[in-house]
N, C-alpha and C positions, 0 to 999 in steps of 0.2 A: 508476588508481593515482596520479593527480595529487595532489601535496601540497595544492594549493588545495582540491580537493574533500574530501580527508580532513580538512582543518581546519574543515570545516563544523560549525555548531552543530546539535546534535540534542537533543531534549528530550521528556519526557512531560508533558503538561498534564492536570491532574485538577481536576474541578469537579463538585460534587454527585454524587460516586460514579461519574462517567464519566471515562474516560481516553482520550486520543488521543496517539499518538507522532508527532512531526514529525521525520523523520529527515534532512532536508536532503540533502546529498550525502555524508554520512558513510560511511566504509568499513564493510563488513559485520562484520569481526572486532571492531572497537571497539564497535559497536552491540550485537552478540551478547553481548559480555562485560558491558556496562552493563545490558542488559535481564535477563540471567541473574542478575546481582547483585541487581537490584531485585526480581526474582521470589523469590529466596531470602530476602531481607530481609522480604518480605511473606508468605512462606509459601505462595506460589501459583505453582507451576511446572507448566506454562508461565504466563507473565504474562498476565493478562486485560487486554485493551485493547478499547475500543469502536470505535476507528478507527486506522488507520496511514496517514500520508502517506508513501508509499514513497520510499525513498532514491534519489537521482539519477534521478528520474522513471521508475523501474522498469528501470534498466539491469541487464543480466544479472549483472554482477559484484557489484552491491550488494544484490540481492534473492536471497539464497542459501537453500538448504534449511536449513542450520544456523541462520540467522537466523529463518526462519519457524517452526522447531521451538521457539524460545524464546517464541513468542506464542500466545495463544488469542484470535483476532480473526476477524471475518467481513467487516468494512468496510475497503476499501483505496482511498485517494485518489491519483489520478494527475493531476499538474498539468503536462502538456505536450501539444502538438499533434502531436509526432513529426516535424515537418517538417525539422528540422536534423539531429538525432542519431539519429532513428528509434527513439525510446523511446516507450512501454515495449517492451522486447525480448520477443519471443514466449516465450522460455524463462522469463523472470521471471514473466510472466502465468501460464504453465503451472504453475510452482511454487506461486504464490499459490493458484490454483484447486485444485490437488491438496491442499495443506495446510490450506486454510480452507473447504473445501466445507461448505455451499453459500456461496461467497464472493459479495460484492457489490463490484463495481469501479465507483468513481465517477470519471468523466473530466470535467475542467472544460472540455474542448473536444471538439467533434465535428469531426474532420478526415478528409481522404482517407486518411491513414495509419492512424488508429485505428478507423475505421468498421467494420473487419472484426470487431471485438469486439461490435458491435451485432447480429450475425447470430443470430436466435433459435434456429436449429437448433444452432449451435455452443454457445450458452449452455445449451441442454437437455443436449447431449452432455457438456459439461464441468461441469455442475451449478454454474453461476454465473449471476449477473445483472449486466449492464453497464448503468450509468445514465449518460446523457449530458444536456447541456443541450438545450433545444428548438432545433430547426433555426434557424440564423441568430443565435443568442445564444451568449454565452460565460459560463462560471461555473456553479456549481451550489451548492445549499444542502443541507446535511445537518444536521438538528437532532438531536444525540445525546441531548439530554434527552427528546425525544419518542420516540426510537427504542426499539424493543422488544428 
């Protein structure tokens, strides 16, 4: 609920027919409204996106069911190691997985906190794929132009 987080810049980048939403730390109701408006203007409800950088690193309050219902997306980017604020929240990941099945979760760090999502049995059960950088490295590359 912090004003500083809600003042975050969020945007949709589009290039050669591919779209990625970068949600910063923006509050869910503001993003829901903006994405809903964009979807209506384009005549595609829910709004088709090729990737979403989840808001506030996947916090429970920023990754809501209502927000996810505004999107048609399978690829979700998570840019935290979870060490300080314990993000992404389990509830946020569960919502993503439920609404975007079969979802792909791209983590830019492999850490003790988020390693649980690497469990292949959990991925099969939840119908998602978790992608991490190679052990000992940070960062990950997702080529949306090459993605199917």
